[in-house]
C-alpha positions, 0 to 999 in steps of 0.5 A: 526453517519455520515460517515465522523465521522466514518472515523475520529473515525476509523483513531483515533482508527487505530492510537491507535492500536499496531504496530503489526496491519499491515492489513487494510480492506475497504468495503461498507456495506449493507446500503452503508456506507464505513467501515474501520477495521483491522479485515476482513469484514463479510463473506457476503461482497464479494468485499473489499480492503485489504491493508498492512500498515506500523506501525504508525510511524507518518509523522513527524518522516520521513525526510523532503525529504521522506515526500515531495516525499511521498506526490508527488509520493506515492509508492504502492507495488503490490504483490501476494499470491505466489510471494515469494522472489521477493516480500520479496526483494522488501519490504526489498529494500523499508524498507532499504530506509525508503520509506513509501508504501502501499501494495496491494495483487492481489489475487482476480479476481476483484483485477486483473481486477482493475489492468488491468483497471488502468494500461492497462496491465496484472499484474505481481508481484511484481510491484512497482508504484511510483506516475504514474510510474510503474515497473513490476518485481523486479529489484534493479536497476530499482526500485532504479532509480524510487525512486531516480527520485521521490526524495526519499533519497538513504538510505543504498544500 
């Protein structure tokens, strides 16, 4: 089966999973094929990506303004193992505004190195990226300003 067909099959399978499946994994297997799963990769795989994803609500259920903002300015929340309340508050703010986002945990040396390479600075969690804009540390005012500037609807504040 071609990698493109595997990806399509994985996406169809992911759409059929129950709403409780909120973690997705991506890695490259020994033969060089990219693998996607809701289960952790085999133990011999040392480098993989783990992403928290929202339940599949379907893009058509989102308001037009939210869909448009998400296409142009995707949102990523960077968290860590011991982040606690600030990360919880960040997730709650995004959920209250109805903002679709992906979550990346910075728990490995590779994850931290990737963050440094991408943003040119030491990671601090939580960090919110909206398109190319970045805000480190949870701040309701600063995070709302980033989301407002990107065109995300205000939601309940």
